C-alpha positions, -999 to +999 in steps of 0.1 A: +002+000+001+014+036-006+000+067+006+012+100+007+015+118+041+011+157+045+042+161+066+072+179+067+105+161+056+125+153+086+157+162+069+151+188+041+119+199+062+101+200+023+063+205+028+056+188-004+047+158+019+064+121+024+056+091+007+049+058+027+047+023+013+037-003+035+042-041+026+032-070+049+050-105+042+057-131+063+093-139+072+104-176+075+105-185+114+101-146+124+064-144+114+041-117+100+061-082+092+052-051+079+078-034+061+073+003+063+096+028+040+088+061+044+104+089+018+110+122+005+108+130-032+126+165-026+158+149-011+160+112-014+158+106+022+144+070+028+135+048+060+130+016+059+117-007+091+103-038+103+076-041+122+063-073+137+025-080+138+027-091+171+039-070+198+073-076+212+091-070+245+125-053+242+152-082+235+187-093+234+198-123+211+233-133+212+253-161+188+288-172+193+301-171+156+329-201+155+323-221+124+320-211+088+283-224+087+276-196+105+279-171+078+247-178+062+225-173+094+196-150+091+195-118+107+166-096+112+175-064+122+153-032+128+163+005+129+162+002+168+188-023+172+221-023+182+248-044+168+279-055+186+306-078+180+318-083+215+356-095+214+364-070+189+351-042+208+328-033+176+290-016+176+268-001+150+246+018+168+210+030+154+217+064+148+193+090+130+196+075+094+190+044+108+169+013+089+162-024+093+175-050+068+170-085+067+205-103+058+230-127+069+260-130+094+282-132+063+263-094+055+265-079+090+304-089+091+307-070+055+289-038+071+317-037+096+343-041+071+328-013+050+333+010+076+365-001+088+378+000+052+364+037+049+380+046+081+412+032+069+412+051+036+419+088+057+437+072+086+474+072+093+499+058+115+481+037+147+445+040+137+454+028+100+473-001+115+442-009+140+423-010+110+441-032+089+442-055+122+405-055+124+398-067+090+424-096+095+409-104+124+371-102+106+387-123+076+395-151+100+363-152+117+346-154+082+367-186+075+360-201+108+396-196+127+385-170+150+353-166+174+332-136+181+301-132+198+275-115+178+249-095+195+217-079+184+200-054+214+169-041+202+147-016+229+119-023+204+122-061+203+119-062+167+153-079+159+164-118+159+192-141+147+179-173+133+196-203+144+196-230+164+222-218+183+209-182+189+202-170+226+173-149+232+167-126+263+151-097+282+167-064+282+169-053+314+157-018+325+190-006+330+202-017+293+175-003+277+180+032+292+214+029+279+202+020+243+196+042+216+162+035+198+170+048+165+158+076+143+124+093+153+100+085+124+066+101+129+042+076+138+008+078+120-027+071+132-046+046+111-072+069+102-047+097+092-040+074+063-075+070+048 
């Protein structure tokens, strides 16, 4: 379903309105979800997120990545989710432009690698060396020669690791208070869309 929303753009403040596209689908092993995309025709800003049909509690998921078999493990990450590679002290926070995605562990590792490579291009000395070291370790993780714990921490409870060895848990109130919940997109009443 596509509809026009009479709200200014969150980025360029254009008054021409936003387009909202909602698509409901069944994600295997995860249930029915609505993919919600809001975009601005003026500046091209786009925000996508996945919202489960059932209400969820704030939750975390973890998986020890210790084999090449884990590379194909399905990941559902909402725009409110913090992604951590614990042993490497790497963390992807849900910033103002954060969007949800469905990927696999290899894709998550690639996202971290892209950021490290980008940082490495402008770095010198110790920072460049640290980037090279992180890229080498991530390569070892891909080949199953190094183990790291992947954590998804989602105050909205929309994210999940789809693997039998993945461990789900509820987040504590303290953890929730320390997590960013991602971009602030306008919430619309269903009556406003008709």
